[in-house]
N, C-alpha and C positions, 0 to 999 in steps of 0.2 A: 437696794445693792451695794451701798456705799456706805450705809449709816444703821445704826441698831435701834435707832427711832421707830416708833409704831406709826401706822398710818395716821391715827388721831393726833399724832404729835407732829407729823409733817404738815397735816393740814392746820393745826392751830398756828405753825410759823408761817404759814401763807395767809394771813388774816382771817383766822376761824374757819377755814373750809374744812367741810365735813370730811371725814375718812372715806366715804365713797367717791367723791370727787376726786380724792390723789388717787385712789384705785382706778378710776375710769382715765385719769390721764397717763397712768403706768402704762396700763393695756394699750391704749392710743398709741402712745410712742413706741411701745415694743413692735406694734404691728406696723407703724412706719418704718421701722428699722429693717423689719423682715422685706418691706416691699420698694424701699428707695435707699439705695445705696449711698446717695449723698448725706442722707440723713444718718446713716450709720457712721460714717466718715466724721460727722459734725459731733456726734454723741461720742465719739471715740476720744477725738479731741479734747474735748472738755473734761472728760474724765480722766485723761492723762494728765491734766493739769490740777487734778484736784489732789 
């Protein structure tokens, strides 16, 4: 969302994690944002600081 890096590049930045791990994490957080307003608020705050 905020980077042009590929999932593979992001995974490598996090101790060589596989791109599927990054995809799973993205999907999990997206679902949490939909279900938990507090999580959305936290993510919005973090994104606002970037």
